[in-house]
C-alpha distance (Angstrom), angle and dihedral (degrees) to the residues before:
residue distance angle dihedral
M1 . . .
S2 3.87 . .
N3 3.84 99.1 .
R4 3.82 97.8 26.3
R5 3.75 122.9 101.7
V6 3.77 111.1 -110.1
F7 3.80 118.0 -157.9
L8 3.80 112.0 -157.0
V9 3.78 117.3 -152.0
V10 3.80 123.5 -174.4
V11 3.78 110.3 -134.7
D12 3.78 110.1 -145.4
D13 3.74 133.1 147.3
T14 3.81 97.8 -94.2
P15 3.78 120.4 119.1
E16 3.82 91.6 -129.8
Q17 3.81 92.3 63.1
V18 3.80 86.4 83.2
A19 3.80 89.8 66.7
A20 3.85 91.9 51.3
L21 3.83 91.9 47.6
R22 3.76 93.0 51.0
Y23 3.82 94.0 44.4
A24 3.79 93.5 49.2
S25 3.81 91.9 45.8
R26 3.76 93.4 50.8
R27 3.81 93.1 45.7
A28 3.78 90.1 48.9
R29 3.80 91.1 52.2
A30 3.81 92.5 46.6
T31 3.84 94.4 48.5
G32 3.79 101.1 36.4
G33 3.79 88.9 -108.9
R34 3.75 136.9 132.8
V35 3.80 136.8 -122.1
A36 3.78 123.9 -126.2
L37 3.82 120.2 -162.0
L38 3.79 122.4 -153.8
R39 3.85 123.0 -167.0
V40 3.79 115.6 -174.2
I41 3.78 116.7 -158.4
E42 3.78 124.7 -158.7
P43 3.83 116.8 -106.5
A44 3.81 113.5 -105.2
E45 3.80 112.4 -98.5
F46 3.78 99.1 -154.0
Q47 3.82 98.5 90.3
Q48 3.83 91.4 150.0
F49 3.78 91.9 61.3
A50 3.83 105.7 45.8
A51 3.80 93.3 -175.0
I52 3.82 93.0 53.2
G53 3.80 90.8 45.5
A54 3.79 91.5 50.5
L55 3.83 91.4 48.9
M56 3.78 92.4 49.6
R57 3.82 90.1 48.6
D58 3.79 92.1 48.8
E59 3.81 91.5 50.0
A60 3.79 92.7 47.8
R61 3.80 90.3 49.4
A62 3.80 92.0 48.7
E63 3.82 91.3 50.5
A64 3.81 90.8 47.5
E65 3.85 91.4 49.9
M66 3.86 91.1 49.7
L67 3.82 91.3 49.9
L68 3.81 92.3 48.6
T69 3.78 91.7 46.5
R70 3.83 90.6 52.6
L71 3.78 91.6 47.5
A72 3.82 91.4 45.5
A73 3.80 90.9 67.9
E74 3.83 91.8 52.3
I75 3.80 91.3 46.3
E76 3.80 91.6 49.0
A77 3.81 91.0 53.2
L78 3.79 91.9 50.6
S79 3.77 99.9 38.3
G80 3.77 102.6 31.5
D81 3.82 93.7 -125.7
I82 3.78 139.0 77.2
P83 3.82 109.0 -102.4
A84 3.76 125.2 -126.6
L85 3.80 110.8 -110.3
Y86 3.83 126.8 -147.3
V87 3.77 130.4 -179.8
R88 3.79 117.3 -172.0
E89 3.77 133.6 172.2
G90 3.81 122.9 -134.0
D91 3.80 140.3 42.6
P92 3.82 110.1 -9.7
R93 3.86 93.7 -135.1
D94 3.82 92.6 51.8
E95 3.80 94.1 43.4
V96 3.79 92.7 51.5
I97 3.77 90.1 50.9
R98 3.85 91.8 47.0
L99 3.84 93.9 46.7
I100 3.79 92.1 50.6
A101 3.84 89.5 48.9
D102 3.84 91.5 47.1
E103 3.82 97.9 45.0
P104 3.81 112.8 57.4
S105 3.81 90.1 -175.1
I106 3.80 93.0 69.1
S107 3.81 106.1 98.9
Q108 3.83 103.9 170.4
L109 3.80 139.6 20.4
V110 3.83 115.2 -141.2
L111 3.77 116.6 -160.8
A112 3.81 130.6 170.3
A113 3.78 122.9 -137.2
D114 3.79 120.9 -132.3
P115 3.82 105.6 -112.5
G116 3.84 91.6 -147.7
T117 3.75 126.8 103.3
S118 3.81 94.8 -105.6
G119 3.80 93.6 79.4
P120 3.77 136.3 -92.0
G121 3.84 95.1 -59.9
P122 3.81 133.5 -89.1
L123 3.78 97.4 -84.2
V124 3.81 94.4 48.7
T125 3.76 90.3 45.6
A126 3.79 93.5 50.2
L127 3.83 97.3 42.7
T128 3.79 94.7 46.4
G129 3.78 95.4 42.0
R130 3.76 129.7 33.2
Y131 3.80 96.6 1.0
V132 3.81 101.7 41.4
G133 3.78 90.6 99.2
R134 3.80 90.0 63.2
L135 3.80 92.6 61.4
R136 3.85 121.3 88.7
V137 3.83 93.3 -164.1
P138 3.80 134.7 64.3
V139 3.79 118.6 -98.7
T140 3.78 120.4 -135.5
I141 3.80 115.8 -159.6
V142 3.79 113.9 -157.5
P143 3.79 116.0 -162.7
G144 3.81 105.3 -116.1
S145 3.77 91.2 -140.4
L146 3.82 95.0 66.0
T147 3.78 114.9 115.1
D148 3.77 124.4 -135.6
P149 3.84 93.1 -101.1
Q150 3.78 90.9 49.9
I151 3.79 91.3 51.0
D152 3.80 91.1 46.6
Q153 3.77 90.1 51.7
I154 3.84 94.4 55.8
T155 3.80 96.3 41.0
C-alpha cells in the first residue's frame, strides 16, 4: 500500500455519501489505488456510569464495524480491492484530520456535497474552509446529486 493512491471516504449517514463511495472506488480502480473507509462514532455521554458508557461505546463500535464490513464488499466489487477500514471515536472533523496525519498512505480525501439548499454539509464546510490548511492531502468534493452513470463517465 506504500506507493498506491489511497482515497479516504468518510462513512456517515447522509444520502450523498453514496456518490463519494462510488467516485473513490472508480478512481481507485482506474489508478491502481485503494479506498479507505472511516466511520466516526460519537463519544459516550454517560461519564458518571463507566460501565454504561463502555457498553454504549462497544455497541456503537460493533455497529460501525458491521456497516463498514457491508460497505467493504460493495467497494471491493467497484474498486477491485478490499478497502482499509477505520473506526474512530470523536468529532468527525478532528478524526479525519488525525487519521490523515497518522496514515501517510492516504493520498486524497473524497467528500460528497449535500445537493440541498442548506449548504454542502458541516464536514465539507469545515474541511474546505477554516481547517483545510491542516490537511496534507487534496480534497475532492463530489456533488451528491450525481448519478452512478454520471460518476462512471467522469472516472
